[in-house]
N, C-alpha and C positions, 0 to 999 in steps of 0.2 A: 448449284447456282442458283440465284434468286430469279424468279420470273421477272420479266420488265413491268414496270410501273405503269398503270394507264393515266395516271393524274399528269395534267399537263406541266410543263417547266415554266416557272414564273420567273420573269426576267425583271429583276429590279434595276430602274433607271433612276439615277440622281437627277435632283434638280439642276438647274443652270447656276444657282446660289451655292448650293453644295459643291459642285464641281470648282467654282472660283475659290471657295473657301479652302478646298483641298489643295488647289495649286498655290493659294498664297501661303498655306502652311508649309509646302515644299520650298518655295522660295525662302521663307524665313528661316527654315532649317539650314538651307543652302549658306545663306548669309551668315548665320550662327556659327556653322563650321568653318566658313572662311575666316571669320574673325578669331575663332580660337587657334586655327592654323597660322594667322598672321601674329597673334600674340607670342605662339611658340617660336616662329621664326624670328621675331625681334628679340625674344628672350636669348635665344642662340646666337644672333649677331652680336648682343651685348657682351658675350663672352669672348668674342674674337673681333673686337673693334678695328684691329689694324688690318686684318684680312678683309673684313667688310668694306673697310674705307677703299682699299685698293680695287675689290670687285666692282663696287659700285661706281668708282671712278673709272674703271675701264668700260663699263657699260655706257656712261655718259660719254666717253670720249669717242667710243665706237659709234654712237648715234650721231656725233658731230662731225667725224671726218669720213664715215662710210659712204654717203652721197657722192661726195667728190671723188673718192677712188673709185667707185662704181662708174662715173662718166669718163673718168680717164681711162679706165682698164678696158673701155670699149675701142679705145684707139692705141693704145700703148701696152705692152705687157705688164703684167700685174706688178712685178718687182718695181717697175719704174714708176708705176701709178702710185704706188705707196712711199717711194723715195721723193717724188715730186710733191705729194700732199704733206707729208712730214717736214719736208725742206720748206715749203712754203709757210707752214705754221711756225717752224724755228725762227725764220726770217721775219714775221709779223712780232712774234714775240720779243725778238731782240730789238727791232725797231722801236716798238712801244716802250719796252723798259729803258732804252737808251734816252728816250725822251722824257717818259713820266719819272723814272725813277730818281733822278737827281731832284727834280723839283718835289717830289714826295717826300725824299730825305729832309730836304731844307724846312719844309712845311712841318714835318714832326720835331725836328730840332728847335724851330722857332716857338712851337705851340708848348714844348717842355719848359723852355726858358720863360715864356710868358705866363703859365700857368699861376705862379703866385699872385701876379699884378691883376689877372683876370679875376681870380677869386676875391681879391681885396677890393676891386670896384664894384663887382657885383654885391658883395656885403654892403658896401657903403651905399650903393643905389637902393638896396631893399630896406635898410635901416633909416634912411633919410625921411624924417617928418615931413620935409617940404616936397618930397617928391610926388606930382600930381597922381601918380599911378596907384600909390600906396598909401596917399594922405588919408583916405575914408576907410582904410582897413583898421580895424581895432589894434591896440599897441600890442597885445599878446600875440596875435596872429602875424603882426608886422615882426616882432622879435624872433617868432620861429621861423619866419621866411628868411631872416637874416643869416640864421644858423645852417642854413640849407648849403650855401656854396662852401663854407668849411667843412662839413661833413663829406661833400663831393670830392674836396681836396684830399681829405684825408684817406677816403676810399682809394682815390687814383693813387695815392702814395703807397699804401698798402698793396694794391695789385701792382704797382711798379715795382716795389721792393721783391715780391714774390717772383715777377718777370726777371730782375736782376739775379736773383739767386739760383735761377734755372737758366742762366744764359750758358753756364759751362756745360751743362746736359745738353743744350740746343746745339751747341758747338760741336760736341762729341757725337750727336745724331745727325750730323751733316750727311754723313755717308749714307745713313738709312733713308734721309729724304731724297738724296740724289737716286738711290737705287729704285725707292718708290717712283719717282718720275721717269725711270727708265723701264720698270716693270709695267706700268699702266700701258704705255704704248705697245709694248710686246704683247701684253694679253689681249689687247685691242686687236692686233694682228690675227691672234688665233681665233677669236670671235668671229671676226669677219670670214674666216676660212672655214671654220667648223660648224658655224651657226646653221647653214642650210642643212647639212647632213644630219645633224642633232635632231632638228625639227622634222624633216622627212621620217627619220626612224621614229620619232616619237609619235607622229600621226599614223605612220604604219602600225603601231603596236596597238593602236585603238580599234575598237570594233567597225567594221565598215560604214555602219550607220551614223557613226558619232564623228567620223572624219570630216565631213563637210562643215560642221558645226565648230570643230575644234579648228579647223583652218580658217574658218571666218573670225572666230575668236582671237587668234594668234594675229590676224592682219590688222583688225580694229585696235588691239593693244599695240601694234608696231607703230600704226599711224598715230595713235594718241602720244605714246611715249616719245617717239621721235620727233612730232611736231611741236610739242612743249619744250623738250630740252634744247632743240637747235633755236626755236623761237625765243625762248626765255632768256638764252644767253646772248642772242642778237639784241633783244630789248634792253637787257641789263648794260651791254656795252654801249648802246646808243644813249641810254638816260645818263648813264655816268659822264660820257662825253659832253652832252648837252648841258648838264648841271656844272661841270668843271669849266667849260668855255664862258657859259653866262656869268658865273662867279667871277672869273678872270676879267671879263669885262666890266663888271660892277665894282672891280677893285675890292673884292671882299677876301680877308685873310684867309689863308689855308684853303684856297679854292681848290687845288690839286687834290690835296687830302680828302676833302670834302667829296668831291665828285668820285674819286676811286672807291671810297667806302660806299657811297650811294649807289654806283655801279655793282659793287659786289653784292649788297643786300638787295638790289632789284631784281636778282635772280628768284627772289622770293616776290611774287606778284603783289603790286601796291606798296611794298616795304621801302625800296631804295628811297623814293622821292621824300617819304615821311622821315627817314633817318637823315638824310641831308637837309631837311628844312629847319630843324630846331637848331643846330648850331649855326647854320649860315645867316638865319635872320637875328640870332642872339648876338653873334658876332657885329653883324652890321648895325645893329641897335646901339650896343655899347661904344663902338669906335666912331660912328658917323650918325647918330641920332635916329629918331623915329621915322623920319622921311625915307633915309636909305633902306631901313629895315622893311618899311611897307613896299617899297620898290622890290626888294629881294623876295619878299612874300608873294607878290603879283607874279613875278617870273617863276616861281616855283608853283603857283596854282596853275599857269600856262602849260609848264612841262607836265605836271601830273594830268592834266586835261588832255594833253596831246598823247601821253602814253595811254589812258585809258580809252580814248575814242579814235586814235589814228595810228599810233605805232604799234601797239600790241595787237589790235585786231588785224592789221595788215601783214605783220610778221608771224604771229601764232595763229591768226584765223580763228576758227571755231574747231580747231582740232581736239581742244580738251572738252569742251561741250558743257563746262561748269559755270552756273551763274555767279555773278560777283560774291553774292552771300554766301555760297557754298564754297568759293575759294577762300573766304576769310574765315568760315567756320572750320574748313579743313586746316588752314595755316595755325589758328589757334589750338586745335586739338593736337596737331603735330608737335607745336611747341610745348604744350603740357607734358607729352609723353616723352620726348626725345630731346627738347631744348632746339638748339639752332640746327641741328641736323634735321630733326623731326620737321621743322619750319620748311628746309628746303625740300624734303622728299614728301610732303603732305599732298601737293596738288597732283603730282603724277600718280600716287596711290590713289587718290580719290578719284582721278579720272580712270584708273584701271578698274577700281570697283564699279564705277557707273557703267563701264563697257561689259563687264561680266553680269550686271544686272539687266542691262539691255539686251544681252545674248540671252538670257534667261527668260525674258519678256518677248516673245517672237513679235507680238502685235506693235510693240514700241521700237522695234529696229527699223533701220532706214533701209530701202531697198539697195542703195549702193554698197551696204556693207554685206552684201549676200555672197560675193565671190572676191574678197581681198586676198592679196599674197600673204604667205604666210610670215609671221613675226619674225622681225630681224633678217629674214632670208631676202627680203627686198633691199636691205642695206648691203648685204654681201653676195648679191646674185651674181656679179661677174667674177668673183673670186673663186667661187667652187663651180665646176661644171654640173649642169643640170642631169639628174638621175631620175630615172622612172621609179617612182615609189613602189615598194614591193608589195605584191597583193597578197591578202590574206588567204592560208592555204585551205583548200577545199575541204 
């Protein structure tokens, strides 16, 4: 056995800058690992699109209905709470469909019939040298602009032909669509029932020191995702209704169709009003002149400002925590990666990444996020009885 050394033990202390660099490298490694895992998950989801659509739809539906189920289950049995909430949703959908669907079908039929004349009028307008809007445009550019409407018409005919060729397949898949609409609410019920137990088991499987941070992380994710999904659906319905009513008052053609499309796309922040702006102003211009088009444009600007400064902040609040620039960047990235589906999922994924980063940076966290409820457990709290989390074995 070697005799103990008399030399003093030298303790090497790193500087604050070195500790910060090490911490930053750890965070960067964590983000890189998360990006790789996200890419693998997206690749796997791409191989099972139907199942992924059902699961994602069930999660979204759960976040929408769970708060109402939770409140009702405090007064009535769980089964009756679910029946009441589902019945109310079915009644609202039925009433809206009975009012909107006939007008929507009528608008679509009229648009299909009027498409050739719309294209012809647009082509004549753009090729007319006496038109003050294009009079100063060089003739080659004016000639090119005149070719755009026929190209759009041919593209519409091509896609219309493809849609017609797939009509039989769509009819044959009606059973699959109905099954999907039934499966999503059923899966949502199981999510509300089993989510608390699954989350408690997940937290109990972690080391004791990691449980508080995991609970806080899941609580923040639950708040962000639930707030965004419920809020953005409400915002989309509000904006679509406002646009449809405004266009009906202004006697713009296809007002119901434009309002429905704008409301659907407004689930993507800032997109719905822009999607409805172009066709509404164009139709108003060609049918009633530039004064009417200017009035429609002013109405859209007012609606867009109300959405950005009044409706969205009041409904969605600051639950997402992303700046408008980050929202736009996330939407562009999501659209580049996964198309329309990526644009729908971009903001909640970006908000979840922000929550994870904030949890990795303790100094940046808000004090209110120290003890939130577990993710999804708040939505399903009354459905499953609370159980004491199992302690780690000694």
